C-alpha positions, -999 to +999 in steps of 0.1 A: -281-235-291-255-244-317-217-245-307-211-217-332-237-195-314-221-203-281-187-191-294-202-159-307-220-152-274-188-159-254-167-137-278-192-109-274-191-111-236-152-110-237-153-080-260-177-063-237-154-069-207-124-057-226-141-025-238-152-017-203-116-024-191-103+001-217-129+027-207-120+023-170-156+013-161-148-019-141-146-021-104-116-034-086-128-070-085-137-072-122-105-053-132-084-079-112-103-107-130-096-093-164-059-087-156-056-123-144-071-135-176-048-112-196-018-127-178-028-163-186-045-161-220-025-151-251-056-148-273-072-126-247-042-103-248-042-102-286-079-093-286-072-065-262-045-051-285-069-053-315-096-034-296-070-009-285-059-004-321-095+000-332-101+024-304-072+046-315-084+045-352-118+060-343-101+093-337-089+093-373-123+089-389-141+120-403-172+132-385-203+129-407-224+160-412-262+155-412-286+177-432-310+199-412-341+183-430-329+148-420-325+158-384-360+175-383-377+145-399-361+120-375-371+140-345-408+144-357-411+106-363-398+099-327-423+123-312-453+107-331-442+072-321-439+083-284-474+099-284-490+067-298-473+045-271-484+068-243-521+067-254-520+029-257-505+026-222-531+049-207-559+026-221-544-006-206-534+009-173-567+005-153-570-032-163-534-040-153-531-020-121-548-045-098-530-075-114-496-059-110-504-051-073-515-086-065-485-101-083-462-078-065-475-087-030-473-124-038-438-122-052-426-102-021-439-129+003-424-157-018-390-140-022-388-131+015-394-168+025-370-180-001-344-155+009-346-164+046-341-200+039-314-194+013-294-170+034-294-194+064-281-223+042-259-204+018-244-181+045-234-211+065-218-227+035-199-196+025-187-190+061-173-225+063-156-222+029-140-189+039-127-204+072-113-234+053-094-211+028-087-182+051-049-185+047-051-184+009-078-157+009-059-134+032-027-137+012-043-141-022-025-113-039+009-123-026+005-160-034-007-152-069+023-130-076+049-154-060+038-185-080+064-209-066+087-216-037+118-218-060+111-183-073+108-169-037+141-186-029+157-169-059+144-135-047+157-142-011+192-152-024+194-121-046+184-099-016+163-076-038+137-066-013+157-060+019+151-023+017+115-024+006+084-024+029+094-038+062+072-063+080+071-071+117+076-107+128+041-108+142+027-101+108+048-127+090+038-153+116+001-147+110+002-170+079+016-199+098-006-192+128-038-192+107-028-224+090-024-242+124-058-230+138-089-252+139-121-239+122-135-228+155-103-209+163-103-193+128-139-182+134-129-165+167-100-148+149-124-136+121-148-122+147-119-102+163-110-084+131-122-049+124-150-039+100-125-027+075-106-060+076-138-079+072-147-059+041-112-065+026-115-102+033-149-103+016-135-087-015-105-111-016-129-141-011-150-130-042-118-128-062-108-163-050-142-178-058-140-163-093-110-186-101-114-221-115-112-250-091-077-261-104-064-226-099-078-225-063-063-259-055-029-248-070-029-218-045-038-241-016-010-264-025+015-236-029+006-221+006+010-255+022+043-262+005+056-227+015+048-233+052+066-266+051+099-250+040+126-247+068+129-209+063+092-202+057+092-170+078+118-153+056+102-165+024+068-152+035+084-119+042+100-118+008+067-128-008+048-100+007+074-074+000+076-086-036+038-084-039+037-049-024+064-037-048+047-053-078+014-036-071+032-002-076+044-011-111+023+001-141+000-026-155+018-030-189+052-033-172+037-058-146+023-080-174+057-080-191+074-091-159+050-119-151+053-132-187+091-138-183+107-169-168+119-169-132+156-163-140+149-135-165+124-120-141+149-119-112+175-102-135+150-076-146+137-070-111+172-062-100+176-035-127+142-020-119+147-019-081+182-004-084+168+023-108+139+031-084+163+032-054+186+057-072+156+079-082+144+079-046+177+090-032+182+115-059+148+130-052+157+138-016+157+176-014+155+181+023+180+190+051+183+175+086+164+205+100+136+199+076+135+162+086+130+173+122+102+196+111+085+168+092+087+145+122+073+172+145+045+179+120+038+141+116+032+138+154+006+165+153-010+149+123-013+114+138-024+128+172-056+140+157-062+107+138-049+083+164-083+069+176-095+063+141-062+046+131-061+023+161-097+012+153-085+002+118-054-017+130-052-055+138-052-064+175-016-074+175-005-040+160-027-022+185-011-040+214+024-032+201+015+006+199+002+005+235+034-013+247+056+016+236+069+036+266+060+071+256+036+090+233+063+103+210+074+068+200+038+057+197+030+086+173+061+080+152+054+043+149+018+051+138+031+076+112+054+049+097+024+026+096+004+054+080+029+058+052+035+021+043+020+012+009+012-023+021-015-011+045-027+018+023-043+036+052-046+070+035-055+054+001-083+033+016-096+059+040-094+094+024-107+110+055-073+103+071-054+123+044-038+156+056-060+187+050-049+215+027-044+237+058-021+211+075+000+208+044+002+245+039+015+249+075+042+223+069+053+239+037+056+273+055+077+257+083+102+240+060+131+257+043+124+277+011+136+249-012+118+221+006+086+241+010+086+250-027+091+213-036+062+202-014+038+228-028+047+219-064+040+182-057+003+188-064-027+172-046-028+161-010-021+125-020+009+136-041+023+157-013+019+129+011+037+106-014+066+131-015+067+132+023+069+094+022+098+095-002+116+120+020+110+099+051+121+066+035+151+080+016+165+096+047+161+064+066+179+045+039+207+070+034+218+081+068+191+072+093+170+099+109+189+127+126+188+125+164+166+151+180+188+173+202+183+178+239+201+198+265+231+180+279+247+184+313+284+194+313+295+162+331+279+141+303+300+159+277+331+156+299+327+119+302+322+116+264+354+137+258+374+116+282+361+081+275+349+079+239+370+102+218+403+091+203+435+112+208+432+125+173+396+136+177+404+154+210+433+172+193+410+184+166+384+196+191+410+215+211+415+239+182+381+255+189+374+281+216+345+288+239+310+282+226+324+267+193+342+241+213+310+231+232+289+231+199+315+209+181+316+185+211+278+183+213+276+176+175+301+147+179+281+134+209+248+132+190+264+118+158+286+092+174+284+056+161+263+032+181+282+010+205+313+032+205+328+032+240+362+036+257+383+048+227+417+060+238+431+070+272+420+099+292+436+132+280+448+139+315+479+117+309+486+133+275+477+170+277+476+173+315+441+187+320+405+177+314+384+204+297+361+222+322+330+230+303+313+253+329+323+288+326+345+285+295+353+320+284+374+315+253+402+296+270+417+267+253+413+234+272 
């Protein structure tokens, strides 16, 4: 084939991929491959813009009107041709039937033998390649987005992702642990993963193998260089947070970010993150009582899905859940895991989404304003997204309100004597009876962490400790 013909064929294949990308007909792997090519190839991006422009112009063309006689003639010709083909096939069918059967049996036997031998050889080769590149494959998305150690250091110094998706130390250590394992140890680790994790690794491996060898080697070198850095754990954490955040950005905006240089990108990232953080805090339309209701509802939601979620989690996370002292803390930890975009539990497993009935019950239990906001959010996914925004924004703004429990009088008396300042005690003494107890209880539950022993006992200043039992309107 001539070089010109090769270029035409390659151009047609590229156009076919871009048209399918514009129509939304590509699967996740092919879409990621096209987006990677768009990020790296200027001519490919120009061709995408040209096709997009042509696509938009089609809507402006007038629709042709065909005459009735033309339509009838065309249909009649198609019917005649189809009848002739059917009669010819019926004449040849008896002679070909036994040949087709014999050829089919022979091909099945040959393909079965070839497949058996090929699978044994190729499967072993693929398994060995996966184990050798397991570190790069597992963190392929994050390594691709990070690009260099110097860029990660810039992000770390800027402190841009300190409030984004939080990662446990056991998770950040996995990259270093995998890199230090032998092939046999990696095989044992791979065998211990869940079915869902194996499917995700297989998808990542296909994406990794679709890259060119120089690109694959560049990722291997980057991972090795990253692990050799003195503060590698912190840099890995920043890398994963940055990748998680970047995956939530629209495609066009993401391409613009990745096209910029490291310094310009850090500056733009700072503006975008601050804008998102402001929008998230502004969107909080929920009171402390509503937060308590959401937390109570979340425990019931996770309790019915606990077994399925534990089966999907890595062994280290499962052990952490089981090490928590009581069921309430276990359920709340699982709910935070359930909401994190990094793990995408509800996105990857739709059966774990809240049912319409469960969301309706929550909306009815909330205040009128919060319930209306939740109902107006839309689908189950959108309502869960709103709950996530409430949950995270409250955690960022004030921390979650402490759930009240009944306190014994001597606990409040010690708090009044030992932890309140003279000015705070003087303010409390203005209240009477039940209001005094309620105000003191509120201060107890909202006291700063680590606050102990502020001020002398009031016995030396006011002459008498407040007796909380049996208060009937007397001032302390």
